[in-house]
N, C-alpha and C positions, 0 to 999 in steps of 0.2 A: 614254789620250791625250785622249779627248773631255772627261773630267772636268777635266784640266789646262786645256784650252782654255776651258771654261766659266768656271772660277774666275778664270783669269788675265784673261779679257775683262772680267769684273766689276771686277777690281782695276786694270785697264789696266796690266798688267805682263807680264814675259816671264821664262822660266826656261831654263837650259841643263841638260839631263839628261845626266849622265855615268854610265857603267856599265862594269863588267868582266864578261866572259862567257866561259864555257867552251864555248859553242855555242848553246844553246837560248834563254836569256834575251835575248841580244842581238838575235836575229832577231825574237823576239816583240815586244820593246820598239820596235824600228824599225818594224815593221808597225803598231803602235798609234799611233806618233807621226809617221810620215811625212806631210808635207803640212800639219801643224797650224800654225795662224796664230801661236800664242804660244809655241811650243816649239822649241828647237834640241836635237838629241840627238847625242851622241858616244859611240860604243861602242868599247872596247878589247878585243881578243881575242888569244890567243897564236898567233903565226905558225905555220901548218901543224900546229896541234894541235886543229883542229876538223875535222869531216867536210866533204867537198866541198860537199854540199848546204847545210850550215849556213853555210859561208863565202860561198857565192853568195847566200844569202838576206840576208846582211848587206852585201855589197859591190857588189851590182848595182842597188841602189835609187837612183833618179835624183832624188828629192825634194831640193830645195835646203837643207832644214833637217836633213839627215841626214849624219853623218860617221862614218867607221869607220877605226880604226887597228889594224894588226897589229903586235904587239910581239915582238921576239925574247925568248923566255923562256916562262914558264908562266902559267897563270891567276893564280897567287899574285902574280907580278910585276905583272900588270895591276891586280889588286885593291889592291896596295900603292900604286900610282900614284893610283888613285881616292881612297883614304883620305888620301893626302898632300894632294890638292887640297882635300878637305873640312877637313883640319886647318889649312889656311892660311886663317885667318878673313877677311883682307883680300881674297884672291883669291875665296873663296867668295861673299862679299857682292857683289863687283864683277861676277862672272859670273852671279849668281843661280842657284847650283848646286842641283840636286836629284838624288837617287840613284834608281836604277830596279831594281837587283837586290835580293837578300834582305838586304843591309845596311839597306835601307829597311824600317822597322817595318811600314808599311802592307802590304807584300808578305807578310810573315810572318802578319800579322793576317788577311789574306784566306785564307791556307791553313788556318787553324784551322777554317774552314767545312767542308773535306773531312772532317775527323774527326767533326764534329757530324752531318753527313749520314750517314756510315758507321755510326755508333753508333745513329742513329735507324732506319736500315734493318734493321740486324742485331740490335738490342738490345745487351745486354752481358753479360759483358765480351767485348771483342775484343782481338786482338793485331794490330799493324800493323808491317810491314817496309818500310823506306824506303831506297832506294838513295841514298847520301849523298855529297855533295861539299862544299858550303858549309854544311851542317848546318841549312839554313833550314826545309825542309819538316818534318823530324823535330823541330825546335825548336817548330814550330807544334803538332805532336802532343803534345809535352811541355806546352805551354801549355794545350792542350785538356784534357789529363789533370788538370792542376792546377785547372782550372775545374770539375772534377767529372765529366767524361765517363767512362763505364765502359771505360777502356782498361787492360788488364792489363800487357802487355809492349810496349815500343817497341824494335823490332829495327833496329839500324843496320847496313846492308849496305855494305861498301866493296869496291873492286877492289884491284889490287895496291898502290895508294897507301893503305895501311891504317893511317894515323896514328890515326884514330878507333877502329878495332877494337883497336889496341894499347892505347889508353887504357882502354877499357871492360874489357879483360882484365887489365891490369896496373896501372893508375893512373898510368902514365907517358905524358906528352904530349910527343912528340919530333917537332918540325917537320923535314921532310926537306930543304927548300931546293930551288932550281931544278935543280941538277945531279943530285939524287937523286929527283926526281918523275918517275915512269915515264909514258911515252906509251903509252896502252892502247887497246883496242878499245871501251871505254866512256868516251870522253874527257871528258864533262861531269863525271866524278868524279875527274879527274886534278888533285886539289887537295890541298895539304899543310897549308895554314893556313885552317881553316874559320872564317869570321868569326862565325857565329851560335853556335859552340861557346862563345864567351866569355859569351854570354847564359845558357847552361845552367850553366856553372861558377859564375857569379854566384849562381844559385839553390842549387847544390850546396854552396857555402860560406856558406850562410845569409844571402845577399844582402849580403855584406861587400864593399863597393865598393872599399875601400882595398886589401884583399888581392887581389881580382880584378885590379885595375889593376897591382899589383906583379907578379903572375904573367904577365900578358900584355904587360907593359912590360919592365922590367929583366930578368926571368927569361928570356923568350924572346929578347930582343935580345942577351943575354949568351951563355948556353949553348945556346940554341935549344930548351930543354926545361924542363919542371917535373915534379915527382914528388909525387903525392898518395897513393901506395899505403899509407903509414903514417898518413894523416890519417883520423880517424873519419868525416869527411864522405864519403869515397870509397865507403864501404859503402852510402850512401844512393842512389848511382847506380842500383843494382839494387833494393834493398829498398824504398826510398821512391818512386823515380821510374820503376822498371820497365825500365831500360835493359839490353839485352844486345846482342851484336854478332856479326858474322861477316865472312868475307872470301871473295871470288870471284876466279877467275883467267880468263884468256882461254879455256883449255880448258873450264873450268866454264861459261862463257857459251855456247860452241858447243854443249856437251852439253845445256844447259838449253833453248836455242832449238830444237834438234833434237827434244828430248823433247816440248816443248809443241806443236810442229807435228805430230808423229807421233801423239801420244796425244789431243790436244785439238783439233787442226785450227786452231790459232791461232798466228800468227807474232808474236813479241814482239821488242822492240828490245834491244840489249845491256845497257843500264842496268837495264831491267826484269828481264832475265835474272839479273843480279847479285842483285836483290831476291828473286826466286823461289827461287834456289839457297839463299840464306841463310835465307829464311823456312822452307823445308822442314826445316832443321836445328833449328828452334826450335818446331815444332808441339807443342801440348799438347792432350790429349784434351778434347773438349767445348768448346773455345774457337776460334771462327772466326779464321783468320789472313788478313789482307788484305796483299797485296803491291802497293805503289803502282806504277802504270804511268806512266812519265815521258815517253814520246814515241811517235809512230808509228814503225814499223820503218824507214821510209825515212830518218828523221833520223840 
């Protein structure tokens, strides 16, 4: 927020930040931008699909430059609306739009730093398990690995909304849609269409922009799915890029939270519990496994 204000003051201009959130990004962005002189911020969140704390952090801010809209539907519906705004060039320019969640490249770029710090502290190689919703953080891990950091496996942990787990196991990417996106106890991962996954598939297909656009355009808008299981490139997901995956349920989250509290004396949040559960399934001897912690338990 301060960087926006600094640059925009020098340019004598103003921006409108729009973002879709499943809970955490929205409240963080509002906190960063509330009261800024050169920024208006509007956050869209799925109605009654965030925690009470998250909702209040977004909807009780009194700063005049902050707006918040609850949409009937899922995070995917919110994100579709944000993308539609950016795809309307005239509207985008008129409103001076800027994005704030992980569809903004700067957000992903900043997260690469986590992986650099981790490999510096632990040496290498390391494995990293990431609780995944919009595929932004684990995409940053993928970029860090391509930059040469000693990361062996990138473990994608999903909840019951297991579109990404299904892809890494089968090669089939099947979007669920609003009616079939489950409302779970790790709501920041209740996402069926992960925007940053397109960035990874672009690499998986040898940076073929035309084919990537076809898969995420006509293919998804038609059948809601695409299938790469017979494509030689799919083998690269594991062999070249180190991706594996797993799934966690509500019962798994409770058991993992209870186990960490009893054995380690540490309370973890439900999203982190998904990561810890799946990380334990992919441990390999002699390689440290990091499970990324996504929030304080109260969130």
